[in-house]
N, C-alpha and C positions, 0 to 999 in steps of 0.2 A: 346152150342152155335154153330150155323151153320156158315160155312165159308161165307165170303163176296164175292158176285159175282159182278165182275166189270160191270159197265154200258157199253152197246155196242150200238153204233150209228146204227140206222136202215138203214142208207145210205151206210154202208160198204158192200162189197161183202161177199159172204158166206165164201170164203177162208180167208178174213181178219177177219171176226167174229170168225172163229175157231182158227186162230192164236192168237187172243186176249185172248181167254180162255186157250190156251195151256201154261203150265208152262215152264219156261226156263230149258234147259237141256233135254227136252223130245226128244226121237228119232223120226225122221221123215223119212218115206219111201214113195217115189213117184214112181209110175209105170204107164206108158202109153203103151198100147198094141194095135197094129194094126192101130190106127188112131190118129195121133198127131196134127191134124188140130186145131189150136188155134189162134185166132185173137185178144185176149184180152190183149196183152202186157205180154207175157210170162216172160220176164226178170224182170218186176216189181213184178210178183207174186213169182218167185223162187229165185231171186237175194238176198233177205234178208237171205236166208238159204245157201248161198255160190255158187249157180248155176251160170255158165257162158253161159248157153244155152239161146239164144234170140229168136229162132224160131224152131218149129217142123213142118216138112212137112207132107203131106198126106201119111198115112200108115207107117210113121216112128214110131219106138218104143223108149222108154226112161226109164231110171231108175236112181234114186238118193237115197243115204242114207246119212243123216246128222242129225243135232239136232237144236232145237230152241236155239238161242243165238249165241255166237261167232262160227265161222266156225271151226269145230274140225279137228285135224290132220288126223283122219280116214275118213274124207269126201270123197265120191266117187260119180261120175255121169258118165253116158255113154249113147249114143244114137246109134241106128242102122238104116240104110237106108232101104227103102222099099225092101223086098225080101232078106235082109241080114241075116235073122234068128233072133232068140231071143236076146234081150239085157240082159246080165247077169252081175251083180255086186256083189262084196263081200267086207265086211269091218270087221276088227277086232275092236270091241268096248271094250275098257278097262273098268273094273268095276268102278263104281262111287267112287271118293275119292282116286284113285291111280294115281301115276305119269305116264305120257305118255313117259317115257324115252325109252321104247322099241317100238317105232313107227313102224308100218308095212307099207310097200310101197304099198298103195292101188291103185296107179297109174300104176303099172308095166305092166298091160295088157290093159290099157286104150287106146281106139281108139282116133284119132283126132276128136275134137268136131267141 
């Protein structure tokens, strides 16, 4: 028996269609390099995944590690201004089914957003 594929509205954006098909708990990595120009409501696209970024300027870079579903304790995001060099993020993602009692401070090197 093949798995049931959910119906997807043709009026949804490509990002919304992909998010609909993605299972909860899947790890999401978003990287923008060199040009972050985006006029389509960035916060509405990334906010469901925990992002607080509302705007990326020309030639800014951005990185985020999160998951689909509730914002994880290991969530991290960072952006860098034009000419500031690469945006680098790291996150310790505990194995599925383990307690997150040993949370790592993923914000220790975070720049102001």
